[in-house]
VMD Tcl script that draws the C-alpha trace (Angstrom):
set ca {
  {-2.76 -1.22 -12.94}
  {0.61 -3.42 -12.50}
  {1.32 -6.90 -10.93}
  {-1.06 -9.03 -12.67}
  {-4.56 -7.85 -12.48}
  {-7.28 -9.71 -15.02}
  {-10.67 -8.03 -15.81}
  {-13.14 -9.75 -17.60}
  {-15.89 -8.48 -19.79}
  {-16.93 -4.45 -19.33}
  {-19.58 -2.21 -20.21}
  {-19.07 1.91 -19.98}
  {-21.75 4.57 -19.71}
  {-21.27 8.02 -20.50}
  {-23.34 11.56 -19.74}
  {-22.52 14.93 -18.98}
  {-24.71 14.57 -15.82}
  {-24.50 11.09 -14.77}
  {-20.92 11.15 -15.41}
  {-19.05 7.53 -16.08}
  {-20.01 4.47 -14.96}
  {-17.71 1.21 -15.80}
  {-19.04 -1.85 -15.13}
  {-16.57 -4.64 -15.05}
  {-17.38 -8.50 -15.07}
  {-14.84 -9.78 -12.37}
  {-11.74 -8.30 -11.02}
  {-8.84 -10.96 -10.40}
  {-5.25 -10.94 -9.17}
  {-2.69 -13.26 -9.33}
  {1.11 -12.98 -8.44}
  {0.72 -10.21 -6.34}
  {-0.96 -7.93 -8.48}
  {-1.78 -4.00 -7.38}
  {-4.21 -1.66 -8.72}
  {-3.48 2.07 -8.72}
  {-6.08 4.80 -9.14}
  {-4.80 8.19 -10.75}
  {-7.57 10.91 -10.77}
  {-8.68 14.12 -8.38}
  {-10.85 13.89 -5.41}
  {-13.28 16.26 -4.44}
  {-12.66 18.94 -6.43}
  {-14.34 20.47 -9.61}
  {-11.96 18.57 -12.04}
  {-13.64 15.29 -11.47}
  {-12.90 12.55 -8.67}
  {-13.07 8.65 -8.60}
  {-16.12 7.27 -6.94}
  {-18.86 8.67 -5.00}
  {-22.43 9.00 -6.15}
  {-22.41 9.31 -9.67}
  {-22.40 12.97 -11.13}
  {-21.04 15.05 -13.60}
  {-17.68 15.10 -12.54}
  {-17.53 11.33 -11.32}
  {-16.04 7.78 -12.77}
  {-17.21 4.78 -10.92}
  {-15.44 1.68 -11.72}
  {-17.56 -1.49 -10.33}
  {-16.92 -5.14 -11.06}
  {-19.40 -8.01 -10.40}
  {-17.32 -9.78 -8.00}
  {-16.99 -6.95 -5.36}
  {-19.39 -5.91 -2.83}
  {-19.65 -2.82 -0.50}
  {-16.75 -3.36 2.61}
  {-17.48 -2.92 5.88}
  {-17.18 -0.15 8.32}
  {-17.47 2.64 5.26}
  {-17.84 6.02 7.23}
  {-15.49 4.98 10.41}
  {-12.04 5.82 10.95}
  {-11.81 1.62 11.05}
  {-13.48 1.29 7.48}
  {-12.59 -1.88 5.50}
  {-9.88 -1.03 2.82}
  {-8.63 -2.98 -0.32}
  {-5.08 -3.37 0.66}
  {-3.72 -4.12 -3.31}
  {-5.04 -0.70 -4.46}
  {-4.20 2.53 -3.97}
  {-4.90 6.22 -4.93}
  {-2.30 8.19 -6.61}
  {-1.47 11.87 -6.73}
  {-3.96 13.74 -9.08}
  {-1.51 15.01 -11.48}
  {-1.97 13.37 -14.71}
  {2.05 12.17 -14.53}
  {1.21 11.65 -10.73}
  {3.35 8.66 -9.38}
  {2.90 9.07 -5.66}
  {-0.17 6.93 -3.81}
  {-1.94 9.22 -1.14}
  {-4.69 7.55 0.47}
  {-5.77 3.67 0.86}
  {-9.06 2.40 -1.58}
  {-12.21 1.08 -0.35}
  {-15.40 -0.20 -1.90}
  {-19.13 0.80 -1.47}
  {-22.02 0.90 -3.60}
  {-20.81 3.21 -6.03}
  {-17.52 1.36 -6.75}
  {-14.18 1.77 -6.07}
  {-12.89 5.21 -3.95}
  {-10.21 6.45 -1.84}
  {-11.01 6.55 1.59}
  {-12.27 9.91 2.77}
  {-10.71 12.12 5.44}
  {-13.66 11.09 8.09}
  {-12.08 7.14 7.15}
  {-8.93 7.60 8.90}
  {-7.21 9.38 11.85}
  {-4.24 12.09 11.12}
  {-1.61 11.28 13.64}
  {0.44 15.01 14.08}
  {2.01 14.78 17.15}
  {3.98 12.30 19.29}
  {0.95 12.68 21.84}
  {-1.32 11.29 19.67}
  {0.36 7.64 18.97}
  {-0.87 4.86 21.44}
  {-3.58 2.16 22.10}
  {-6.88 4.77 21.15}
  {-5.84 4.22 17.35}
  {-6.43 0.21 17.88}
  {-7.81 -0.99 14.71}
  {-7.85 2.22 12.75}
  {-6.30 3.71 9.35}
  {-3.76 5.73 10.36}
  {-2.39 8.84 8.31}
  {0.98 8.87 9.83}
  {2.26 12.96 9.83}
  {4.76 12.91 12.67}
  {7.46 11.44 14.65}
  {6.33 9.14 16.97}
  {7.43 6.36 19.40}
  {6.04 2.89 19.81}
  {6.32 0.84 22.80}
  {4.93 -2.70 23.17}
  {2.53 -3.94 20.64}
  {-0.24 -1.74 19.10}
  {-2.76 -3.15 16.20}
  {-3.92 -0.87 13.24}
  {-5.99 -1.50 10.14}
  {-3.78 0.65 7.41}
  {-0.99 2.70 7.42}
  {0.17 5.49 5.34}
  {1.17 9.43 4.86}
  {-0.44 11.77 2.55}
  {2.18 14.31 2.61}
  {2.86 17.61 4.28}
  {5.59 15.75 6.90}
  {8.36 12.42 6.63}
  {6.97 10.34 9.38}
  {9.50 8.53 11.48}
  {7.96 5.70 13.83}
  {10.53 5.42 17.00}
  {10.55 2.70 19.51}
  {10.04 -0.87 20.01}
  {7.78 -3.81 20.16}
  {5.20 -4.28 17.19}
  {3.04 -2.33 15.18}
  {0.30 -5.34 13.36}
  {-0.98 -3.87 10.24}
  {-3.98 -6.41 9.85}
  {-5.35 -5.19 6.30}
  {-1.78 -5.47 4.99}
  {-1.26 -1.99 3.43}
  {1.78 0.39 3.63}
  {1.75 3.53 1.31}
  {3.88 7.03 1.99}
  {3.65 10.04 -0.19}
  {7.19 10.98 1.41}
  {10.23 9.24 2.81}
  {8.95 6.88 5.57}
  {11.17 5.78 8.39}
  {10.89 3.01 10.72}
  {13.44 2.92 13.76}
  {12.96 -0.22 15.99}
  {9.69 -1.59 15.64}
  {8.55 -4.64 14.09}
  {5.93 -4.12 10.87}
  {3.72 -7.46 11.19}
  {0.78 -8.12 8.89}
  {-0.05 -11.67 10.16}
  {-1.43 -14.10 7.18}
  {-1.96 -11.25 5.03}
  {0.36 -10.25 2.42}
  {2.31 -6.96 3.03}
  {1.81 -4.31 0.37}
  {4.00 -1.50 0.56}
  {2.82 1.18 -1.99}
  {5.93 3.35 -2.70}
  {5.90 7.15 -3.30}
  {9.45 7.71 -1.80}
  {12.17 5.45 -0.09}
  {11.02 3.26 3.27}
  {13.57 2.86 5.15}
  {14.05 0.44 8.26}
  {16.76 1.99 9.83}
  {16.90 0.01 13.36}
  {16.43 -3.48 14.32}
  {13.26 -3.98 13.66}
  {11.75 -5.48 10.30}
  {8.95 -7.23 8.70}
  {6.72 -10.23 10.06}
  {4.22 -12.09 8.37}
  {3.20 -15.41 6.64}
  {1.42 -14.02 3.56}
  {4.60 -12.41 1.69}
  {5.73 -8.71 0.45}
  {4.81 -7.11 -2.14}
  {6.82 -3.55 -2.97}
  {4.85 -1.58 -5.99}
  {6.09 1.54 -7.53}
  {5.42 3.42 -10.63}
  {8.33 5.79 -10.33}
  {11.26 5.35 -12.63}
  {13.37 7.01 -10.01}
  {15.99 4.64 -8.03}
  {14.81 6.46 -4.56}
  {11.20 4.68 -4.74}
  {12.47 1.75 -2.78}
  {12.43 -0.19 0.81}
  {16.36 -0.56 2.27}
  {16.81 -2.18 4.91}
  {19.98 -1.14 7.20}
  {20.41 -2.26 10.70}
  {17.48 -5.24 10.33}
  {19.38 -8.16 10.96}
  {16.30 -10.76 9.35}
  {13.29 -10.20 8.08}
  {11.19 -13.24 9.50}
  {8.42 -13.54 6.70}
  {7.56 -16.02 4.52}
  {5.79 -16.13 1.05}
  {8.13 -14.61 -1.02}
  {8.96 -11.10 -2.14}
  {7.02 -9.70 -5.21}
  {8.43 -6.33 -6.89}
  {5.94 -4.29 -8.98}
  {6.51 -1.89 -12.01}
  {10.12 -0.14 -11.04}
  {9.89 -0.32 -7.34}
  {13.68 -1.73 -5.71}
  {14.28 -3.30 -2.38}
  {17.96 -2.69 -1.39}
  {19.20 -5.23 1.69}
  {23.11 -5.98 3.18}
  {22.62 -9.59 4.34}
  {20.58 -12.42 2.73}
  {18.41 -12.68 5.97}
  {16.57 -9.07 4.99}
  {14.59 -10.86 1.73}
  {12.64 -13.36 4.34}
  {12.57 -16.98 4.25}
  {13.33 -17.38 0.67}
  {13.96 -21.47 1.32}
  {10.14 -21.84 2.58}
  {8.42 -24.35 0.62}
  {4.53 -25.26 -0.27}
  {1.89 -22.49 -0.05}
  {4.31 -20.08 1.59}
  {6.74 -20.69 -0.79}
  {9.58 -18.16 -1.11}
  {11.19 -16.98 -3.95}
  {11.47 -13.31 -5.98}
  {8.71 -12.45 -8.24}
  {9.42 -9.09 -10.63}
  {5.96 -7.94 -12.44}
  {6.75 -5.52 -15.31}
  {8.58 -2.25 -15.24}
  {12.37 -1.86 -16.20}
  {12.69 -3.85 -19.07}
  {14.95 -6.01 -19.43}
  {15.24 -7.33 -15.91}
  {18.43 -6.98 -14.19}
  {18.25 -8.44 -10.94}
  {20.80 -6.28 -8.96}
  {18.95 -3.24 -10.30}
  {15.88 -3.78 -8.68}
  {17.30 -5.90 -5.23}
  {20.60 -4.11 -4.56}
  {22.46 -5.85 -2.15}
  {24.59 -2.85 -0.39}
  {28.59 -3.34 -0.30}
}
mol new
graphics top color blue
foreach p $ca { graphics top sphere $p radius 0.5 }
foreach p [lrange $ca 0 end-1] q [lrange $ca 1 end] { graphics top cylinder $p $q radius 0.2 }
display resetview
């Protein structure tokens, strides 16, 4: 867990046949708190979520209910949660997390579309969870539910226009390059769950009114969001940096509208990770 996540009460039931069930009271997040789950999925070593069994662990919360669209490529997700690689020391997010009758679990393969060629990118992806495994070119506007990369190929999003991510979820297992298009998140926070760099190399940037949350649990300096040619990131709601993530910029406008007041107040918020906090290490302005 990172950021500020409060969990009240709890009860654990463990058994060889029924696996382990952990039942909590409420889960409350503040200040851009995120939740990362680390466990193998669908292997003989065990998994998070799914039907209770000898090799499962189920996390359930009294204030969460099964999400919609489960079993489809438009399955609803918890954009502030991510599954991390199965290694006990893994630091790289692999896919989004949803919630069903058995509690938290990562998206199943049937609940997202893998884009493995440039020809697969387009309007047919509308509303879906997208695992980007190729270099593609965007033209015009496209609205999807989430965008992530599970490995194999470092993705690149070229072109122009705007890709709207309605849930707010973006994660990358490998370096992710955005060269041209804007990424828009509407009124939802934009959650960047970092596995390696997310590099904005073209003129496009981040749009939205819910703020931006950048998270990493790696101590590597390459786990960052960087802005190159982006002139201005026209987002409000502030910038939150969780764990040991970093943001690199070369002009102040790339950090969003930090002067906004009210519910969408700007500002930079640092949660956990490197101590003592040294702003220039976490938010790096290029020379």
